[in-house]
DSSP file (Angstrom, degrees, kcal/mol; ACC not computed):
  #  RESIDUE AA STRUCTURE BP1 BP2  ACC     N-H-->O    O-->H-N    N-H-->O    O-->H-N    TCO  KAPPA ALPHA  PHI   PSI    X-CA   Y-CA   Z-CA
    1    1 A M              0   0    0      0, 0.0     2,-0.3     0, 0.0     0, 0.0   0.000 360.0 360.0 360.0 135.1   25.5  120.7  -64.1
    2    2 A K        -     0   0    0      1,-0.0     3,-0.0     0, 0.0     0, 0.0  -0.713 360.0-136.9 -90.7 132.6   29.1  121.4  -62.8
    3    3 A W        -     0   0    0     -2,-0.3     5,-0.1     1,-0.1    -1,-0.0  -0.790  27.5-109.2 -89.0 138.9   29.6  121.5  -59.0
    4    4 A P     >  -     0   0    0      0, 0.0     4,-2.0     0, 0.0     3,-0.3  -0.221  30.6-114.5 -57.7 154.0   31.8  124.3  -57.7
    5    5 A T  H  > S+     0   0    0      1,-0.2     4,-2.9     2,-0.2     5,-0.2   0.917 114.8  58.2 -55.2 -47.1   35.2  123.0  -56.4
    6    6 A I  H  > S+     0   0    0      1,-0.2     4,-1.9     2,-0.2    -1,-0.2   0.812 106.0  48.5 -58.6 -38.5   34.4  124.0  -52.8
    7    7 A L  H  > S+     0   0    0     -3,-0.3     4,-2.6     2,-0.2     5,-0.2   0.899 111.2  51.3 -74.2 -41.2   31.2  121.8  -52.8
    8    8 A K  H  X S+     0   0    0     -4,-2.0     4,-2.2     1,-0.2    -2,-0.2   0.967 114.7  42.8 -58.3 -47.7   33.2  118.8  -54.2
    9    9 A F  H  X S+     0   0    0     -4,-2.9     4,-2.4     1,-0.2    -2,-0.2   0.876 115.2  48.4 -67.8 -35.0   35.8  119.2  -51.5
   10   10 A G  H  X S+     0   0    0     -4,-1.9     4,-2.2    -5,-0.2    -1,-0.2   0.894 111.6  49.2 -73.7 -35.5   33.4  119.7  -48.8
   11   11 A T  H  X S+     0   0    0     -4,-2.6     4,-2.1     2,-0.2    -2,-0.2   0.895 113.2  48.5 -63.5 -40.7   31.2  116.7  -49.9
   12   12 A A  H  X S+     0   0    0     -4,-2.2     4,-2.4    -5,-0.2    -2,-0.2   0.909 112.1  49.2 -63.3 -43.6   34.5  114.5  -50.0
   13   13 A A  H  X S+     0   0    0     -4,-2.4     4,-2.9     1,-0.2     5,-0.2   0.901 110.1  50.5 -72.3 -36.6   35.5  115.7  -46.6
   14   14 A A  H  X S+     0   0    0     -4,-2.2     4,-2.3    -5,-0.2    -1,-0.2   0.945 109.8  49.2 -58.8 -48.4   32.1  115.0  -45.1
   15   15 A L  H  X S+     0   0    0     -4,-2.1     4,-3.2     2,-0.2     5,-0.2   0.915 110.6  51.9 -58.7 -44.4   32.1  111.5  -46.5
   16   16 A F  H  X S+     0   0    0     -4,-2.4     4,-3.6     1,-0.2     5,-0.2   0.946 111.2  47.4 -58.1 -48.2   35.6  110.9  -45.0
   17   17 A V  H  X S+     0   0    0     -4,-2.9     4,-2.2     1,-0.2    -1,-0.2   0.924 113.3  48.1 -61.6 -38.9   34.4  112.2  -41.5
   18   18 A I  H  X S+     0   0    0     -4,-2.3     4,-2.6     2,-0.2    -1,-0.2   0.934 113.3  46.8 -69.5 -45.8   31.4  110.0  -41.6
   19   19 A A  H  X S+     0   0    0     -4,-3.2     4,-2.7     1,-0.2    -2,-0.2   0.946 113.6  48.9 -60.5 -45.3   33.4  107.0  -42.7
   20   20 A S  H  X S+     0   0    0     -4,-3.6     4,-1.8    -5,-0.2    -1,-0.2   0.870 108.3  51.2 -62.5 -35.9   36.0  107.5  -40.2
   21   21 A T  H  X S+     0   0    0     -4,-2.2     4,-1.7    -5,-0.2     3,-0.2   0.952 110.9  50.2 -65.1 -46.8   33.5  108.0  -37.4
   22   22 A A  H >X S+     0   0    0     -4,-2.6     3,-0.9     1,-0.2     4,-0.6   0.964 111.5  49.9 -52.5 -53.6   31.9  104.7  -38.4
   23   23 A F  H 3< S+     0   0    0     -4,-2.7    -1,-0.2     1,-0.2    -2,-0.2   0.789 118.7  35.7 -51.4 -38.2   35.2  103.0  -38.4
   24   24 A T  H >< S+     0   0    0     -4,-1.8     3,-1.2    -3,-0.2    -1,-0.2   0.466  91.4  89.3-101.3  -4.9   36.3  104.2  -35.0
   25   25 A A  H << S+     0   0    0     -4,-1.7    -1,-0.2    -3,-0.9    -2,-0.1   0.873  91.1  43.6 -67.5 -35.7   33.1  104.2  -33.1
   26   26 A G  T 3< S+     0   0    0     -4,-0.6     2,-0.3    -3,-0.2    -1,-0.3   0.390  93.9 102.2 -91.9   8.6   33.2  100.6  -31.8
   27   27 A Q  S <  S-     0   0    0     -3,-1.2     2,-0.3     1,-0.0    -3,-0.0  -0.670  71.1-126.7 -87.6 145.0   37.0  100.8  -30.8
   28   28 A A        -     0   0    0     -2,-0.3     2,-0.8     2,-0.0    -2,-0.1  -0.667  16.6-125.4 -83.7 145.8   38.0  101.3  -27.3
   29   29 A N    >   -     0   0    0     -2,-0.3     3,-1.4     1,-0.1     8,-0.1  -0.801  17.2-160.6 -85.3 114.5   40.4  104.2  -26.4
   30   30 A D  T 3  S+     0   0    0     -2,-0.8    -1,-0.1     1,-0.2    -2,-0.0   0.439  86.7  55.7 -84.0   4.9   43.1  102.5  -24.6
   31   31 A T  T 3  S+     0   0    0    113,-0.1     9,-0.5     2,-0.1     2,-0.3   0.395  98.6  74.9-110.9   4.8   44.3  105.8  -23.0
   32   32 A A  B <  S-A   39   0A   0     -3,-1.4     7,-0.2     7,-0.1     3,-0.1  -0.857  87.8 -99.9-115.5 155.0   40.9  106.7  -21.4
   33   33 A S     >  -     0   0    0      5,-3.0     4,-2.4    -2,-0.3     5,-0.1  -0.409  42.3-108.5 -64.2 134.1   39.1  105.3  -18.4
   34   34 A P  T  4 S+     0   0    0      0, 0.0     2,-2.9     0, 0.0     4,-0.2  -0.224  97.6   8.2 -56.0 160.1   36.4  102.8  -19.0
   35   35 A I  T  4 S+     0   0    0      1,-0.2    -2,-0.0     2,-0.1   113,-0.0  -0.208 135.7  44.6  61.4 -51.3   32.9  104.0  -18.5
   36   36 A Y  T  4 S-     0   0    0     -2,-2.9    -1,-0.2   101,-0.3   102,-0.1   0.757  90.9-139.5 -94.7 -27.0   33.9  107.6  -18.0
   37   37 A G     <  +     0   0    0     -4,-2.4     2,-0.2     1,-0.2    -2,-0.1   0.741  41.2 162.1  68.1  26.7   36.4  108.2  -20.8
   38   38 A V        -     0   0    0     99,-0.5    -5,-3.0    -4,-0.2     2,-0.3  -0.540  19.0-164.2 -71.7 139.5   38.7  110.3  -18.6
   39   39 A T  B     -A   32   0A   0     -7,-0.2    -7,-0.1    -2,-0.2   101,-0.0  -0.736  36.5 -84.2-117.5 169.0   42.3  110.7  -19.9
   40   40 A I        -     0   0    0     -9,-0.5     2,-0.3    -2,-0.3    81,-0.0  -0.689  50.1-123.1 -77.6 120.1   45.3  111.8  -18.0
   41   41 A P    >   -     0   0    0      0, 0.0     3,-1.9     0, 0.0    -1,-0.1  -0.372  27.7-110.1 -61.8 122.2   45.3  115.6  -18.1
   42   42 A A  T 3  S+     0   0    0     -2,-0.3    -3,-0.0     1,-0.2     0, 0.0  -0.286  99.5  12.2 -53.7 129.5   48.4  117.2  -19.6
   43   43 A G  T >  S+     0   0    0      1,-0.1     3,-2.3     2,-0.0    -1,-0.2   0.606  78.9 143.7  82.9  10.8   50.7  119.0  -17.1
   44   44 A Y  G X   +     0   0    0     -3,-1.9     3,-1.5     1,-0.3    45,-0.1   0.750  63.5  64.7 -56.1 -25.0   48.8  117.5  -14.1
   45   45 A R  G 3  S+     0   0    0      1,-0.3    -1,-0.3    21,-0.0    -3,-0.1   0.580  97.1  57.2 -81.4  -5.8   52.1  117.2  -12.0
   46   46 A Q  G <  S+     0   0    0     -3,-2.3    -1,-0.3     2,-0.1    -2,-0.2   0.447  82.5 111.5 -96.5   0.6   52.4  121.0  -12.1
   47   47 A W  S <  S-     0   0    0     -3,-1.5     2,-0.2    -4,-0.2    21,-0.2  -0.127  77.9 -93.2 -69.0 171.1   49.1  121.6  -10.5
   48   48 A E  E     -B   67   0B   0     19,-1.2    19,-2.3     1,-0.1     2,-0.5  -0.495  41.4-102.4 -84.5 150.5   49.0  123.0   -6.9
   49   49 A L  E     +B   66   0B   0     17,-0.2    17,-0.2    -2,-0.2     3,-0.1  -0.622  32.6 179.0 -77.1 127.7   48.8  120.7   -3.8
   50   50 A V  E     -     0   0B   0     15,-2.6   122,-3.0    -2,-0.5     2,-0.3   0.873  62.6 -40.6 -88.1 -52.5   45.5  120.4   -2.2
   51   51 A S  E     -B   65   0B   0     14,-1.0    14,-2.6   120,-0.2    -1,-0.4  -0.966  47.8-129.1-165.1 172.4   46.4  118.0    0.6
   52   52 A V  E     -B   64   0B   0     -2,-0.3     2,-0.3    12,-0.2    12,-0.2  -0.953  23.9-176.5-130.5 156.3   48.5  114.8    1.6
   53   53 A A  E     -B   63   0B   0     10,-2.4    10,-2.9    -2,-0.3     2,-0.5  -0.981  23.0-140.2-149.0 162.8   47.5  111.7    3.3
   54   54 A H  E     -B   62   0B   0     -2,-0.3     2,-0.6     8,-0.2     8,-0.2  -0.999  17.8-159.5-123.2 120.2   48.7  108.3    4.7
   55   55 A E  E     -B   61   0B   0      6,-2.7     6,-1.7    -2,-0.5    40,-0.1  -0.947  12.5-173.8-108.0 110.7   46.5  105.3    4.1
   56   56 A A    >>  +     0   0    0     -2,-0.6     3,-1.4     4,-0.2     4,-1.1   0.172  49.2  47.6 -83.5-160.6   47.2  102.5    6.4
   57   57 A G  T 34 S-     0   0    0      1,-0.3    -2,-0.1     2,-0.2     0, 0.0  -0.333 123.4  -9.7  66.6-137.2   45.7   99.1    6.3
   58   58 A D  T 34 S+     0   0    0      1,-0.2    -1,-0.3    -2,-0.1    -2,-0.1   0.708 141.1  47.4 -64.1 -23.2   45.6   97.3    3.0
   59   59 A Y  T <4 S+     0   0    0     -3,-1.4    -2,-0.2     2,-0.1    -3,-0.2   0.914  71.2 176.3 -87.4 -49.2   46.6  100.3    1.1
   60   60 A D     <  +     0   0    0     -4,-1.1    35,-1.5     1,-0.2     2,-0.3   0.860  38.7 129.2  44.9  50.4   49.7  101.4    3.3
   61   61 A D  E     -BC  55  94B   0     -6,-1.7    -6,-2.7    33,-0.2     2,-0.4  -0.835  59.8-119.3-126.6 166.0   50.5  104.3    0.9
   62   62 A L  E     -BC  54  93B   0     31,-2.5    31,-2.3    -2,-0.3     2,-0.4  -0.905  31.8-163.8-106.5 138.8   51.2  108.0    0.8
   63   63 A R  E     -BC  53  92B   0    -10,-2.9   -10,-2.4    -2,-0.4     2,-0.4  -0.936  14.7-165.0-124.6 141.9   49.0  110.2   -1.3
   64   64 A A  E     -BC  52  91B   0     27,-1.9    27,-2.8    -2,-0.4     2,-0.6  -0.991  12.1-152.4-121.0 135.0   49.1  113.7   -2.7
   65   65 A M  E     -BC  51  90B   0    -14,-2.6   -15,-2.6    -2,-0.4   -14,-1.0  -0.889  16.2-173.9-100.0 125.6   46.0  115.4   -3.9
   66   66 A L  E     -BC  49  89B   0     23,-3.0    23,-2.4    -2,-0.6     2,-0.4  -0.900   6.2-156.6-116.8 154.4   46.5  118.1   -6.7
   67   67 A G  E     -BC  48  88B   0    -19,-2.3   -19,-1.2    -2,-0.3    21,-0.2  -0.981  15.1-126.4-130.1 147.0   44.0  120.4   -8.1
   68   68 A N     >  -     0   0    0     19,-2.0     4,-3.0    -2,-0.4     5,-0.2  -0.213  51.5 -87.7 -72.2 176.4   43.8  122.3  -11.5
   69   69 A A  H  > S+     0   0    0      1,-0.2     4,-2.3     2,-0.2     5,-0.2   0.928 130.1  51.4 -56.5 -45.7   43.2  126.1  -11.2
   70   70 A V  H  > S+     0   0    0     15,-0.3     4,-1.9     1,-0.2    -1,-0.2   0.953 113.0  46.7 -60.9 -44.3   39.2  125.7  -11.1
   71   71 A A  H  > S+     0   0    0     14,-0.3     4,-3.5    16,-0.2     5,-0.2   0.947 111.1  51.3 -60.3 -46.5   39.6  123.1   -8.3
   72   72 A M  H  X S+     0   0    0     -4,-3.0     4,-2.5     1,-0.2    -1,-0.2   0.872 109.6  49.6 -59.2 -38.5   42.1  125.3   -6.3
   73   73 A T  H  X S+     0   0    0     -4,-2.3     4,-1.5    -5,-0.2    -1,-0.2   0.884 113.7  45.5 -70.3 -39.8   39.8  128.3   -6.5
   74   74 A A  H  X>S+     0   0    0     -4,-1.9     5,-2.0    -5,-0.2     4,-1.5   0.908 112.9  50.5 -66.9 -45.6   36.8  126.3   -5.2
   75   75 A F  H  <5S+     0   0    0     -4,-3.5    -2,-0.2     1,-0.2    96,-0.2   0.932 114.1  45.3 -60.3 -44.6   38.9  124.6   -2.4
   76   76 A R  H  <5S+     0   0    0     -4,-2.5    -1,-0.2    -5,-0.2    -2,-0.2   0.824 117.9  41.6 -67.3 -32.1   40.2  128.0   -1.2
   77   77 A N  H  <5S-     0   0    0     -4,-1.5    -1,-0.2    -5,-0.2    -2,-0.2   0.611 108.4-119.9 -92.5 -11.9   36.7  129.7   -1.4
   78   78 A G  T  <5 +     0   0    0     -4,-1.5     2,-0.3     1,-0.2    -3,-0.2   0.736  47.8 178.8  82.0  18.7   35.0  126.8    0.1
   79   79 A T      < -     0   0    0     -5,-2.0    -1,-0.2    -6,-0.2    -2,-0.1  -0.414  12.4-148.9 -67.9 115.7   32.7  126.4   -3.1
   80   80 A L  S    S+     0   0    0     -2,-0.3     2,-0.2     2,-0.1    85,-0.0  -0.995  77.6  35.4-130.5 131.9   30.3  123.5   -3.0
   81   81 A P  S    S-     0   0    0      0, 0.0    84,-0.1     0, 0.0    -1,-0.0   0.602 100.3-119.2 -69.2 167.3   29.3  122.0   -5.3
   82   82 A F        -     0   0    0     -2,-0.2    -2,-0.1    83,-0.1     2,-0.1  -0.494  34.2-106.8 -73.4 150.6   32.5  122.2   -7.2
   83   83 A P    >   -     0   0    0      0, 0.0     3,-1.7     0, 0.0    41,-0.2  -0.389  37.0 -89.9 -75.8 154.7   32.2  123.9  -10.5
   84   84 A D  T 3  S+     0   0    0      1,-0.3    41,-0.2    -2,-0.1     3,-0.1  -0.325 115.3  43.8 -55.0 143.9   32.3  122.2  -13.8
   85   85 A G  T 3  S+     0   0    0     39,-2.9     2,-0.4     1,-0.3   -15,-0.3   0.325  80.1 137.7  94.5  -1.4   35.9  122.0  -15.1
   86   86 A T    <   -     0   0    0     -3,-1.7    38,-2.8    38,-0.2     2,-0.4  -0.583  29.9-176.1 -66.1 125.5   37.2  121.0  -11.7
   87   87 A I  E     - D   0 123B   0     -2,-0.4   -19,-2.0    36,-0.2     2,-0.5  -0.990   6.9-172.1-123.8 131.5   39.9  118.2  -11.8
   88   88 A I  E     -CD  67 122B   0     34,-2.0    34,-1.8    -2,-0.4     2,-0.3  -0.974   5.3-160.3-122.9 136.1   41.4  116.6   -9.0
   89   89 A A  E     -CD  66 121B   0    -23,-2.4   -23,-3.0    -2,-0.5     2,-0.5  -0.776   3.0-162.8-108.4 141.0   44.3  114.2   -9.1
   90   90 A R  E     -CD  65 120B   0     30,-2.8    30,-1.9    -2,-0.3     2,-0.3  -0.929   8.2-168.6-123.9 108.2   45.3  111.7   -6.5
   91   91 A L  E     -CD  64 119B   0    -27,-2.8   -27,-1.9    -2,-0.5     2,-0.3  -0.714   7.8-165.9 -91.7 146.6   48.9  110.3   -6.8
   92   92 A A  E     +CD  63 118B   0     26,-1.7    25,-2.5    -2,-0.3    26,-0.8  -0.991  10.0 177.3-132.0 142.2   49.9  107.2   -4.5
   93   93 A W  E     -CD  62 116B   0    -31,-2.3   -31,-2.5    -2,-0.3    23,-0.2  -0.984  39.6 -89.3-136.9 147.4   53.1  105.8   -3.7
   94   94 A K  E     -C   61   0B   0     21,-2.7    20,-2.9    -2,-0.3     2,-0.6  -0.243  41.1-123.6 -45.9 146.8   54.2  102.8   -1.4
   95   95 A Y  E     + D   0 113B   0    -35,-1.5    18,-0.2    18,-0.2    -1,-0.1  -0.914  41.9 176.0-101.2 118.1   54.9  103.9    2.0
   96   96 A L  E     - D   0 112B   0     16,-2.2    16,-3.4    -2,-0.6     2,-0.1  -0.931  33.0-115.9-129.5 141.8   58.6  102.9    2.9
   97   97 A P  E     - D   0 111B   0      0, 0.0     2,-0.7     0, 0.0    14,-0.3  -0.462  29.9-134.1 -67.3 150.7   61.0  103.3    5.8
   98   98 A S     >  -     0   0    0     12,-2.2     4,-2.6     1,-0.2    12,-0.3  -0.882  18.7-173.0-114.8 103.4   64.0  105.3    4.8
   99   99 A A  H  > S+     0   0    0     -2,-0.7     4,-2.0     1,-0.2     5,-0.2   0.874  86.8  54.3 -59.1 -37.6   67.3  103.8    6.1
  100  100 A E  H  > S+     0   0    0      1,-0.2     4,-1.7     2,-0.2    -1,-0.2   0.963 113.3  39.8 -63.3 -49.0   69.3  106.7    5.0
  101  101 A N  H  > S+     0   0    0      1,-0.2     4,-2.5     2,-0.2     5,-0.2   0.902 114.0  54.3 -72.7 -36.9   67.2  109.2    6.9
  102  102 A N  H  X>S+     0   0    0     -4,-2.6     5,-1.3     2,-0.2     4,-1.1   0.858 105.1  56.0 -58.8 -39.2   66.8  106.8    9.9
  103  103 A K  H ><5S+     0   0    0     -4,-2.0     3,-0.7    -5,-0.2    -1,-0.2   0.969 109.8  45.1 -58.1 -56.9   70.7  106.6   10.0
  104  104 A V  H 3<5S+     0   0    0     -4,-1.7    -2,-0.2     1,-0.3    -1,-0.2   0.913 115.4  45.7 -59.8 -45.8   70.8  110.5   10.3
  105  105 A F  H 3<5S-     0   0    0     -4,-2.5    -1,-0.3     2,-0.2    -2,-0.2   0.616 104.5-131.0 -74.0 -14.7   68.1  110.7   13.0
  106  106 A G  T <<5S+     0   0    0     -4,-1.1     2,-0.3    -3,-0.7    -3,-0.2   0.712  78.6  65.8  72.1  19.0   69.7  107.8   14.9
  107  107 A Q  S   <S-     0   0    0     -5,-1.3     2,-1.0    -6,-0.2     3,-0.4  -0.982  95.9 -90.7-159.1 165.6   66.3  106.0   15.2
  108  108 A F  S    S+     0   0    0     -2,-0.3    -9,-0.1     1,-0.2     3,-0.1  -0.731  80.4 109.9 -82.8 109.3   63.6  104.4   13.2
  109  109 A Q        +     0   0    0     -2,-1.0     2,-0.4   -11,-0.2    -1,-0.2   0.466  43.8  93.5-148.8 -18.4   61.3  107.3   12.4
  110  110 A S        -     0   0    0     -3,-0.4   -12,-2.2   -12,-0.3     2,-0.4  -0.720  40.3-179.7-106.6 136.5   61.4  108.3    8.7
  111  111 A F  E     -D   97   0B   0     -2,-0.4     2,-0.3   -14,-0.3   -16,-0.0  -0.952   8.4-176.0-129.7 143.6   59.1  107.1    5.9
  112  112 A V  E     -D   96   0B   0    -16,-3.4   -16,-2.2    -2,-0.4     2,-0.4  -0.857  36.5 -84.7-134.8 167.1   59.4  108.2    2.3
  113  113 A A  E     -D   95   0B   0     -2,-0.3   -18,-0.2   -18,-0.2     3,-0.1  -0.674  48.2-176.5 -79.9 126.7   57.4  107.7   -1.1
  114  114 A G  E     -     0   0B   0    -20,-2.9     3,-0.1    -2,-0.4    -1,-0.1   0.081  50.9 -15.6-100.4-141.7   58.5  104.4   -2.7
  115  115 A P  E    S-     0   0B   0      0, 0.0   -21,-2.7     0, 0.0    -1,-0.3  -0.225  78.3-106.9 -59.5 144.5   57.4  103.1   -6.0
  116  116 A A  E     -D   93   0B   0    -23,-0.2   -23,-0.3     1,-0.2     3,-0.1  -0.450  29.3-169.6 -75.4 150.1   54.3  104.8   -7.4
  117  117 A T  E     -     0   0B   0    -25,-2.5     2,-0.3     1,-0.4   -24,-0.2   0.814  55.1 -41.8-106.8 -46.4   51.2  102.7   -7.2
  118  118 A N  E     -D   92   0B   0    -26,-0.8   -26,-1.7    23,-0.1    -1,-0.4  -0.979  43.1-128.2-167.2 174.5   48.6  104.6   -9.4
  119  119 A V  E     -DE  91 140B   0     21,-2.4    21,-3.3    -2,-0.3     2,-0.4  -0.975  23.7-165.8-130.8 145.1   47.2  107.9  -10.1
  120  120 A Q  E     -DE  90 139B   0    -30,-1.9   -30,-2.8    -2,-0.4     2,-0.4  -0.975   2.0-160.0-134.7 148.8   43.5  108.8  -10.1
  121  121 A F  E     -DE  89 138B   0     17,-3.0    17,-1.6    -2,-0.4     2,-0.4  -0.967  11.1-161.1-129.8 148.4   41.3  111.6  -11.3
  122  122 A M  E     -DE  88 137B   0    -34,-1.8   -34,-2.0    -2,-0.4     2,-0.5  -0.976  16.5-169.6-115.3 132.2   37.9  113.2  -10.6
  123  123 A V  E     -DE  87 136B   0     13,-2.9    13,-2.4    -2,-0.4     2,-0.6  -0.966  13.7-140.6-128.9 119.6   36.5  115.4  -13.4
  124  124 A K  E     + E   0 135B   0    -38,-2.8   -39,-2.9    -2,-0.5     2,-0.2  -0.706  38.0 145.2 -95.7 126.6   33.5  117.5  -12.9
  125  125 A D     >  -     0   0    0      9,-2.1     4,-2.9    -2,-0.6     9,-0.1  -0.811  27.4-164.9-151.5  91.0   31.0  117.8  -15.7
  126  126 A S  T  4 S+     0   0    0     -2,-0.2     9,-0.1     1,-0.2     8,-0.1   0.734  88.4  41.3 -62.0 -22.9   27.6  118.0  -14.4
  127  127 A R  T >4 S+     0   0    0      7,-0.1     3,-1.2     2,-0.1    -1,-0.2   0.918 117.5  44.5 -82.6 -52.4   25.9  117.2  -17.7
  128  128 A K  T 34 S+     0   0    0      1,-0.3     3,-0.2     2,-0.1    -2,-0.2   0.885 127.2  29.3 -57.9 -44.4   28.3  114.5  -18.9
  129  129 A Y  T ><>S+     0   0    0     -4,-2.9     5,-2.7     1,-0.2     3,-1.4  -0.249  74.9 133.7-114.9  43.9   28.4  112.7  -15.6
  130  130 A S  G X 5 +     0   0    0     -3,-1.2     3,-0.9     1,-0.3    -1,-0.2   0.858  69.3  61.3 -67.3 -32.1   25.0  113.5  -14.2
  131  131 A A  G 3 5S+     0   0    0      1,-0.3    -1,-0.3    -3,-0.2    -2,-0.1   0.660 107.4  45.1 -65.3 -15.2   24.4  109.9  -13.2
  132  132 A T  G X 5S-     0   0    0     -3,-1.4     3,-1.9     3,-0.1    -1,-0.3  -0.376 131.1 -82.2-122.7  55.0   27.4  110.0  -10.9
  133  133 A G  T < 5S-     0   0    0     -3,-0.9    -3,-0.2     1,-0.3    -2,-0.1   0.500  84.1 -61.3  69.2   7.5   26.9  113.2   -9.1
  134  134 A G  T 3 <S+     0   0    0     -5,-2.7    -9,-2.1     1,-0.3     2,-0.4   0.618 110.7 113.3  92.7  16.0   28.5  115.2  -11.9
  135  135 A W  E <   -E  124   0B   0     -3,-1.9     2,-0.4    -6,-0.6    -1,-0.3  -0.950  48.8-159.5-120.9 139.2   31.9  113.5  -11.6
  136  136 A G  E     -E  123   0B   0    -13,-2.4   -13,-2.9    -2,-0.4     2,-0.3  -0.884  21.4-149.7-108.4 153.6   33.7  111.2  -14.0
  137  137 A F  E     +E  122   0B   0     -2,-0.4   -99,-0.5   -15,-0.2     2,-0.3  -0.812  17.4 178.1-122.6 154.7   36.4  109.0  -12.6
  138  138 A A  E     -E  121   0B   0    -17,-1.6   -17,-3.0    -2,-0.3     2,-0.4  -0.951  10.4-171.8-156.6 138.3   39.7  107.4  -13.7
  139  139 A E  E     -E  120   0B   0     -2,-0.3     7,-2.9   -19,-0.2     2,-0.4  -0.998  12.2-170.9-126.0 136.3   42.6  105.3  -12.2
  140  140 A F  E     -EF 119 145B   0    -21,-3.3   -21,-2.4    -2,-0.4     2,-0.5  -0.982   9.4-164.3-128.9 140.3   45.7  104.7  -14.2
  141  141 A I  E >  S- F   0 144B   0      3,-3.4     3,-1.7    -2,-0.4   -23,-0.1  -0.996  84.0  -9.7-123.9 126.0   48.5  102.2  -13.3
  142  142 A D  T 3  S-     0   0    0     -2,-0.5    -1,-0.2     1,-0.3   -24,-0.1   0.862 131.0 -55.7  46.2  45.1   51.7  102.8  -15.3
  143  143 A G  T 3  S+     0   0    0      1,-0.2    -1,-0.3    -3,-0.1  -103,-0.1   0.514 118.0 109.4  76.8   4.6   50.0  105.3  -17.5
  144  144 A K  E <  S-F  141   0B   0     -3,-1.7    -3,-3.4  -111,-0.0    -1,-0.2  -0.923  74.6-107.7-117.9 135.7   47.3  102.7  -18.5
  145  145 A P  E     -F  140   0B   0      0, 0.0    -5,-0.3     0, 0.0     3,-0.1  -0.379  34.3-118.6 -61.5 138.3   43.6  102.9  -17.4
  146  146 A A        -     0   0    0     -7,-2.9    -7,-0.2     1,-0.1     5,-0.1  -0.289  45.2 -83.4 -63.4 165.5   42.6  100.3  -14.8
  147  147 A D    >>  -     0   0    0      1,-0.1     4,-1.6  -114,-0.1     3,-0.6  -0.023  38.3 -99.8 -72.6 179.8   39.8   97.9  -16.0
  148  148 A E  H 3> S+     0   0    0      1,-0.2     4,-2.1     2,-0.2     5,-0.1   0.792 117.6  64.3 -69.6 -28.3   36.2   98.5  -16.0
  149  149 A T  H 34 S+     0   0    0      1,-0.2     4,-0.4     2,-0.2    -1,-0.2   0.868 105.9  44.1 -63.9 -35.3   35.7   96.4  -12.8
  150  150 A V  H X4 S+     0   0    0     -3,-0.6     3,-1.2     1,-0.2     4,-0.4   0.910 112.4  53.6 -77.5 -35.3   37.8   99.0  -10.8
  151  151 A H  H >X S+     0   0    0     -4,-1.6     3,-1.3     1,-0.2     4,-0.5   0.839  98.7  63.7 -63.7 -32.2   35.9  101.9  -12.6
  152  152 A K  T 3< S+     0   0    0     -4,-2.1     4,-0.4     1,-0.3    -1,-0.2   0.660 103.2  50.2 -70.6 -12.1   32.5  100.5  -11.5
  153  153 A T  T <> S+     0   0    0     -3,-1.2     4,-1.6    -4,-0.4    -1,-0.3   0.538  86.7  86.0 -94.0 -14.9   33.5  101.0   -7.8
  154  154 A C  H X> S+     0   0    0     -3,-1.3     4,-2.0    -4,-0.4     3,-0.7   0.975  91.8  40.3 -59.2 -63.5   34.5  104.6   -8.1
  155  155 A F  H 3X S+     0   0    0     -4,-0.5     4,-1.0     1,-0.3    -1,-0.2   0.925 116.0  50.2 -62.4 -45.3   31.1  106.4   -7.6
  156  156 A S  H 34 S+     0   0    0     -4,-0.4    -1,-0.3     1,-0.2    -2,-0.2   0.809 108.8  53.1 -68.1 -21.0   29.8  104.0   -4.8
  157  157 A C  H << S+     0   0    0     -4,-1.6    -1,-0.2    -3,-0.7    -2,-0.2   0.924 114.4  43.5 -72.8 -40.5   33.2  104.5   -2.9
  158  158 A H  H >< S+     0   0    0     -4,-2.0     3,-1.4     1,-0.2    -2,-0.2   0.522  89.8  85.9 -83.6  -3.3   32.6  108.3   -3.1
  159  159 A E  G >< S+     0   0    0     -4,-1.0     3,-2.1     1,-0.3    -1,-0.2   0.892  78.2  65.7 -70.3 -34.5   28.8  108.4   -2.2
  160  160 A P  G 3  S+     0   0    0      0, 0.0     3,-0.4     0, 0.0    -1,-0.3   0.804 101.4  54.0 -50.1 -28.0   29.6  108.5    1.6
  161  161 A S  G X >S+     0   0    0     -3,-1.4     3,-1.9     1,-0.2     5,-1.3   0.071  70.9 122.2 -98.3  18.8   31.0  112.0    0.8
  162  162 A K  G X 5 +     0   0    0     -3,-2.1     3,-1.3     1,-0.3    -1,-0.2   0.751  65.8  60.8 -50.1 -38.9   27.9  113.2   -0.9
  163  163 A E  G 3 5S+     0   0    0     -3,-0.4    -1,-0.3     1,-0.3    -2,-0.1   0.642 107.6  47.1 -71.9 -13.8   27.5  116.2    1.5
  164  164 A H  G X 5S-     0   0    0     -3,-1.9     3,-1.8   -84,-0.0    -1,-0.3  -0.181 132.0 -89.9-119.4  37.2   30.9  117.5    0.3
  165  165 A D  T < 5S-     0   0    0     -3,-1.3    -3,-0.2     1,-0.3    -2,-0.1   0.897  78.9 -63.2  58.9  44.3   30.2  117.0   -3.5
  166  166 A Y  T 3 <S+     0   0    0     -5,-1.3     2,-0.5     1,-0.2    -1,-0.3   0.525 105.2 130.1  65.5  10.5   31.5  113.4   -3.3
  167  167 A V    <   -     0   0    0     -3,-1.8    -1,-0.2    -6,-0.5    -3,-0.0  -0.866  39.3-172.3 -97.6 125.7   35.1  114.6   -2.4
  168  168 A F        +     0   0    0     -2,-0.5    -1,-0.2    -3,-0.1    -2,-0.1   0.890  62.4  87.4 -79.6 -41.4   36.9  113.1    0.5
  169  169 A T        -     0   0    0   -118,-0.0     2,-0.4     1,-0.0    -2,-0.1  -0.253  58.1-163.0 -74.4 137.0   39.9  115.7    0.4
  170  170 A R        -     0   0    0   -120,-0.0     2,-0.3     2,-0.0   -95,-0.0  -0.927  34.3 -94.0-114.6 152.9   39.7  118.9    2.3
  171  171 A Y        -     0   0    0     -2,-0.4  -120,-0.2   -96,-0.2  -121,-0.1  -0.442  29.0-158.2 -70.2 128.2   42.1  121.7    1.5
  172  172 A A              0   0    0   -122,-3.0    -1,-0.1    -2,-0.3  -123,-0.0  -0.856 360.0 360.0-105.8  92.8   45.2  121.9    3.7
  173  173 A P              0   0    0      0, 0.0    -1,-0.1     0, 0.0  -122,-0.1   0.488 360.0 360.0 -62.8 360.0   46.3  125.5    3.4
């Protein structure tokens, strides 16, 4: 019996996919966060600004929170819990005095963003991340995901904000 060409091709393609899946299944993705598998979303630097913050103490950094379109609609409407598809980015920079600005002002008063420290993401997918309140987390330093130890602390850090769907940030219109 002769197999039609389409069936031969389909069978070969299926075997290739199965073989490829078996080969890559045990490999780590070096662009995704451990535990959650979150990657850096394309175009996130063009998202809208949700809010800014200055963290003192051990962090002493400036932070900007950005949201994708789904997040921004939820923030503006006060929607809780955030809908699936929400992504919130948090960019952080060292907090440095600006000699140039202080010279203009005639006194020590100006601070600016220095070197970037990291970028973090929260991704809402209530099915995929059901064990962590519906959120997947990621932290990247110089474009590379932080290690698993860092990611094991994400959800526990956000738990005190459970009443606000685990999100610290409030929209600053």
